[in-house]
N, C-alpha and C positions, 0 to 999 in steps of 0.2 A: 689326419688330427689337427692337425694344425687349424685347419678349416675347423672344427668341429667347437675348440676355444674358445675359436674368433667368433661364432657363433653363440655359445655362451653367452662371451663376454660383452656380446651387443644386448643380449635379453635381460641379460642382468643390470644394466644399463637403464635400458628400457622400463623395467620393473620400477627401478630405482626411480625415475622421472616421473613415473605415472603416481608413485607413492608420494613423492614430493609433490606433486600438483595437489592430490586429492586431500593431502593434510595443509595446504594453503588455504582454502575454502573459497569462498568469492572474491572477486575481488573491484576495484573502482573502476575495472581495466572491463568488465564483462561487459557482450553484445546478446542480445535478445530476446526475446520475451521469459520474463518472470516470475516465478509463482508465485502467487496472494494465497496469503491468508488471512482472513477475518479478527481484528483482534478488537474492534469493535462496531455496532450497527446498532444505531436506534434512532424512535422517533423523537424522542424529547430532549435537547440540549442546552446548553449554555449558550449556543450562538446563531445569535439574531442574525446574522447576514450573510449570504455565500460565501464560502472559503475553499480555495483550492491549494494544497502545499505539500511539500516537500518535508518530511523532518528527521533532522539528521545525526542530532544531538540529544543526552538527556536533558540539559538546562532546557532546550526547545518542547520536549514532549513534556516537561511537569507542568510547563505554561499553560501548553495543551488543555493539558489533560484536567488542570483546573478549570479553565475556561469551558469546558465540555461540560462537566459536571457541578457549573456554577447553581446555587440555588437548593443543590441538596445539601443535607448535612447527618450523617458525614457521606460523605465523597470518598465513593469506592480507591481503593490503594491502587495504583496503577501497576497493568504488568511489566515484568522485566522486559527490558528489550536489548540486545547487545549491539549498538552501535559501531562497534568494529566491524559487528558483521552482518548488520543489517537497520534499515533505514524505515519509516512510515510514509504512505500515503495519504491524504487527509482529503474528503470531499465532504464538504456541507448545502446546503440550498438555505440554509437562513428561516426565514419563521415563514410557514406556509397558513393557510384560513380555517385546513381542519387535517383529518388524517387522512389515510391511504397515500400522502405521498412518499416518495423514497429515492434514496441515492447510493451509487454502488460503483466503484472503482472495477472496469470488468476490465481491463489491459496494462500492464505496463511492460515497454519495450523497452533497451537500453541499445540507443547507435551512438556508440562512440560520445562525442561531448552531447549529445541527447538522448533526452529522457521521454518519450510518446506515453503519455497516459491518457488514456478513453474513461471520461465517468458517462453514466449511464442516469438520467433523471426520469421517474416516474411518476406519472402523475391519475388520479384515483379516476373512471368510467365517468360522464356525466349524471348518469342513472348508479352512480355504485354509494351502499353505504357505507359513510365512514363516521366516525369520531368529530364532533363537532366543538373541536378544541384547536388552540392553535397548537403547530408542532412545529421541529425544529430538524429533519432530519442528518444525520452524518453519518459516515462512516470511515473506519480507520483501518486500512490494512498493512501490513508486512510482508516486505521482499526484501531479497537479499542486496547488499546495498552496492548501489552502484553511483559512477559519475555521471554527470551531462545533468544539463540546465533543463527543467522540466516544460514540456508543453502540453497543458491539457484540453483534450477533442471535446468535446462536449455532443453528445445524443440524449435524444428524447425518446419516450415512448409510446406508442400510438395513441393514447388518451390524454397526450400533454398538447395545450394548444399551441 
């Protein structure tokens, strides 16, 4: 009878710990690959220069959103982001001579004090039919908040020189 009560007590403790961990949600101490959710992916933005950054607060996001939508009136309202639990990863190519270019954040991995971000740049094939307009590709993805200094790793598609 005592063994049964001890086992039941241990199971109750394990259940309480599991519930507490689940309620806590993501933390700045998370490790491993983070799930990506695309918040914005556009060919035309106000970002004339290349950019790679991690946004961890609302003020920085408000400034970034205004820069991305510079020249548009009215600018679309920014989506809600819970910066206590989430952060944003931004990749922009800067101005390109035509359509057919794109940028994508393909992987974000938290590794203790490091945050590894893989970015893919895609270019149009030489014989591709593209728009003859300047473009400024950008992508913003949402991931669980994680600590660490970002290190961006660049990859290029097969059509890129």
